[in-house]
C-alpha positions in Angstrom: 107.3 83.1 71.1 107.1 87.0 71.7 109.1 88.4 74.8 105.1 88.9 76.4 104.1 85.5 76.0 107.8 84.4 77.3 107.7 87.0 80.6 103.9 85.9 81.4 104.8 82.6 81.1 107.9 82.2 83.5 105.5 84.6 86.2 102.7 82.3 85.8 104.5 79.1 87.2 105.4 80.9 90.1 102.2 82.6 90.7 100.6 78.6 90.5 101.4 77.8 94.3 99.7 81.6 95.4 96.6 80.7 93.5 94.3 80.6 96.7 95.8 84.0 98.2 95.5 85.6 95.0 91.9 84.5 94.6 91.1 85.5 98.4 92.6 89.1 97.6 90.7 89.3 94.4 87.6 88.9 95.7 88.3 90.8 98.6 89.1 93.8 96.2 85.9 93.5 94.3 83.9 93.4 97.8 85.5 96.1 98.9 84.9 98.4 95.8 81.4 98.1 96.4 80.8 96.0 93.0 80.3 92.5 94.4 78.8 90.1 96.7 81.8 87.4 98.3 79.2 84.5 97.7 78.6 85.4 94.1 82.2 86.0 92.6 84.4 83.6 94.6 83.5 80.7 92.4 83.7 82.7 89.0 87.2 84.2 90.6 88.7 80.9 91.4 87.3 79.6 87.7 88.5 82.7 85.9 92.0 82.7 87.7 92.8 79.0 87.1 92.3 79.1 83.4 94.2 82.3 82.6 97.6 80.4 84.8 96.8 77.5 82.4 97.2 79.8 79.2 100.1 81.9 80.6 101.7 78.7 82.0 101.9 77.6 78.3 102.6 81.2 76.6 99.5 81.1 74.5 98.7 84.8 75.1 97.2 85.2 71.2 94.9 82.0 72.2 93.6 83.7 75.4 93.1 87.2 73.6 91.1 85.3 70.7 88.9 82.8 73.7 88.1 85.5 75.9 87.0 87.8 72.6 84.9 85.2 71.6 83.1 85.1 75.1 82.6 88.6 75.1 81.0 88.4 71.9 78.3 85.7 72.8 78.0 87.7 76.3 77.0 90.8 74.1 74.6 89.1 72.1 72.8 88.1 75.4 73.0 91.6 76.2 75.4 91.6 78.9 77.5 94.5 79.9 81.4 94.5 79.2 81.4 96.8 82.1 81.4 93.8 84.8 84.3 91.5 83.3 86.4 94.4 82.1 86.6 95.9 86.1 87.4 92.2 87.0 90.4 92.2 85.1 91.7 95.6 86.0 91.2 94.7 89.8 93.3 91.3 89.3 95.6 93.4 87.4 95.7 95.1 90.6 96.0 92.5 93.0 98.8 90.6 91.3 101.1 93.6 92.0 102.5 93.1 95.4 102.6 89.0 94.8 104.7 90.0 91.9 106.8 92.7 94.1 107.1 89.6 96.7 108.1 87.1 94.0 110.7 88.6 92.1 113.9 90.2 93.9 115.8 91.7 90.7 114.4 94.6 90.1 115.1 94.9 86.2 113.3 91.8 85.5 110.3 93.3 88.1 110.1 96.1 86.1 109.9 93.8 82.6 107.1 92.2 84.3 104.8 94.8 85.9 105.3 96.3 82.3 104.2 92.5 80.8 101.0 92.1 82.9 100.1 95.9 82.7 100.4 95.0 78.7 98.8 92.0 79.4 95.7 93.4 81.0 95.2 96.5 78.4 95.3 93.8 75.1 92.7 92.0 77.3 90.5 94.8 77.9 91.0 95.8 74.4 89.7 92.3 73.3 86.4 92.8 75.3 86.0 96.1 74.3 86.5 95.3 70.6 83.8 92.0 70.7 81.4 95.0 72.3 82.0 97.4 69.8 81.0 94.9 67.1 77.9 93.8 68.6 77.0 97.4 69.1 78.1 98.7 65.6 75.9 94.8 64.6 72.5 96.2 66.7 72.8 99.6 65.1 72.9 98.4 61.5 69.8 96.1 62.7 68.2 99.4 63.9 69.1 101.0 60.8 67.7 97.8 58.6 64.5 97.7 60.7 63.8 101.3 60.4 64.3 101.2 56.6 61.5 97.7 56.5 59.7 99.8 59.2 58.9 102.9 56.9 57.7 100.6 54.5 54.8 99.7 56.8 52.5 102.7 56.8 50.0 101.6 59.4 52.9 101.4 62.2 54.0 105.1 61.3 55.5 107.1 63.8 55.4 105.3 66.8 57.7 102.4 65.2 60.0 105.0 64.0 60.3 106.9 66.9 60.7 103.9 68.8 63.9 102.8 65.9 65.2 106.1 66.5 65.7 105.8 70.2 67.1 102.3 69.7 69.7 103.4 67.3 70.8 106.7 69.6 71.1 104.4 72.6 73.2 102.1 70.2 75.1 104.9 68.7 75.5 106.2 72.6 76.8 103.2 73.9 79.0 102.5 71.1 80.7 106.0 71.7 81.5 105.0 75.6 82.8 101.4 74.5 85.2 103.1 71.6 86.2 106.2 74.5 87.1 103.2 76.9 89.4 101.5 74.3 90.8 104.9 73.2 91.8 105.3 76.7 93.4 102.3 77.5 95.3 102.3 74.4 96.6 105.5 74.8 97.8 105.5 78.1 98.6 102.0 78.3 102.2 102.7 77.7 103.1 105.6 79.6 105.1 105.3 82.7 104.9 109.0 84.0 101.7 110.2 86.2 101.3 113.1 84.9 101.9 112.5 81.1 98.8 110.0 81.7 96.6 112.1 83.4 97.2 115.0 80.3 96.9 112.3 77.8 93.7 111.0 79.5 92.1 114.3 79.8 92.7 114.8 75.7 91.6 111.7 75.2 88.4 111.8 76.7 87.4 115.6 76.1 88.3 115.1 72.2 86.5 112.0 71.9 83.6 113.0 73.7 83.8 116.8 72.4 83.0 117.9 76.2 83.7 121.3 77.0 86.4 120.8 79.1 88.0 117.4 81.2 90.4 117.3 84.2 92.3 114.2 86.1 93.2 115.3 88.8 94.7 113.9 91.8 95.2 114.6 95.9 98.7 115.3 96.5 100.3 115.1 100.3 99.2 118.6 101.3 95.8 117.6 100.0 95.5 120.2 97.4 94.1 119.2 93.8 96.9 118.7 90.7 96.4 117.3 87.5 95.7 117.8 84.0 93.2 119.4 82.1 91.7 119.6 78.5 89.7 122.2 77.2 87.7 123.0 74.0 89.4 126.6 72.4 87.2 129.3 73.0 86.0 128.7 76.5 88.7 131.0 78.0 91.4 127.6 78.3 92.4 127.0 74.7 95.0 124.6 75.6 95.6 121.8 77.9 97.5 122.5 81.1 97.9 121.7 84.8 94.9 122.2 87.5 95.9 122.8 91.6 93.9 124.2 93.5 92.0 123.0 97.2 89.4 120.6 96.7 86.3 122.8 96.7 83.0 123.0 94.3 81.5 120.0 93.2 84.7 118.5 93.4 84.9 119.0 97.0 81.8 117.5 97.2 82.5 114.2 95.6 85.5 113.8 97.8 83.3 114.3 100.8 80.9 112.0 99.6 82.9 109.6 97.8 80.5 108.8 95.4 79.8 110.4 91.7 78.3 113.9 91.7 76.2 115.1 88.3 74.5 118.3 88.1 72.3 119.1 85.3 72.2 122.7 85.6 75.1 124.2 87.5 73.0 127.5 87.8 70.7 125.6 90.4 73.8 124.2 92.6 75.1 126.4 95.2 78.5 124.1 95.5 79.3 124.6 91.8 82.4 126.9 91.5 82.2 128.8 88.1 86.1 128.1 86.8 85.4 127.5 83.4 83.1 130.0 81.1 80.1 128.6 79.6 79.6 125.6 81.4 75.8 124.4 82.1 76.5 121.2 83.2 79.0 119.2 85.2 79.5 115.3 86.2 82.2 114.6 88.6 84.0 110.7 89.1 85.7 109.8 92.4 89.2 108.0 92.0 88.6 105.2 94.1 91.5 102.8 95.9 89.0 100.7 98.1 87.4 103.3 100.4 90.1 105.7 100.0 89.6 108.7 97.4 93.0 109.4 95.5 91.8 111.9 93.4 88.4 112.8 90.7 87.9 112.8 86.9 85.8 116.2 86.4 83.7 116.6 83.2 81.8 119.9 82.2 79.9 120.7 79.2 78.0 123.6 77.7 75.0 121.8 77.1 72.9 121.6 79.9 71.7 117.8 81.4 74.5 116.5 79.5 75.0 113.4 81.2 73.3 110.4 82.1 72.9 107.1 84.2 75.3 105.3 81.5 77.7 108.4 81.4 78.5 107.8 85.2 78.8 104.2 84.6 81.2 104.6 81.9 82.9 107.2 84.1 83.5 104.5 86.9 85.0 102.0 84.7 86.9 104.5 83.0 88.2 106.0 86.7 89.1 102.4 88.0 90.9 102.0 84.7 93.1 105.4 85.7 93.6 104.6 89.0 95.4 101.2 88.1 97.3 102.9 85.1 98.5 105.8 87.9 99.4 103.3 90.5 101.2 101.1 87.7 103.0 104.8 86.8 103.8 105.5 90.3 105.7 101.5 91.4 107.5 101.6 87.9 109.1 105.1 89.0 109.9 104.1 92.5 111.4 100.9 91.1 113.4 102.9 88.6 114.4 105.9 91.1 117.6 103.1 92.4 118.4 102.1 89.3 118.7 106.2 87.7 120.9 106.8 91.2 123.2 103.6 91.0 123.8 104.9 87.3 124.9 108.3 87.6 
């Protein structure tokens, strides 16, 4: 049995008596996020937690991942999105943290347990995203094959080909978004230092989506934004670096409204602050912890109207993942600090 399996097995046995409290916390967190109704999610949360604890109590991590991958593949074939299930996994991981902290008095073992559950959540997310990515690839091939057959049917002509091109573009874009989520999750999961985590996330998103500029920023204690950014060479900021300053512009509006903001053409938006040369459109997604805004994800592009509704949905999912990753990193730093002081 692997170290991960041993750690989660031990913790699952200790979590089982707290099953009802965990379900209540999980449901409240999903409802507070505004993404679910309590009457719709309570039963599914209870069933999912029971199945998870059964698997983990036997240390069968690989069986759990295989089963969730198969289920995600079936859901993808029915046209369901992975965003709902991936969001539920990330919220559950956040909900489990205070229960694990309460149950584990030994700080060294607590750090080990938190890291194990963080790894487990990341691997569960990767299994779901991988199944969805496989299905997107299958649909893309299917669309290409349909396009080839359609080319042989002259009477269907231009309308059929145009419809298939749109389907292929949508499948490709969806695959890019799923690949982005998997890539960011894989890159930042092992990072326990918040500044490095934000930098890796900004670099990965900008490189993967080829945006002009991407920033991950959080609100500091003094109310000023601080974080990390990544920009394409040649736009005036040629390397990744730190972003600081008061929350103004479209970012400030996002924080005030606690909701995503998309600007198709920045020249038409009076709040836009021209801090990145060449920007034509901007999308800002809040990092939300319940009703509290912790910071934002800022995307800027040199192309007008570069961001659509599905980009907003993917951005919100990415933001939820980063909120949990940053909270885990912060908690890890806090639990490590007394140990470091004691060994000096």
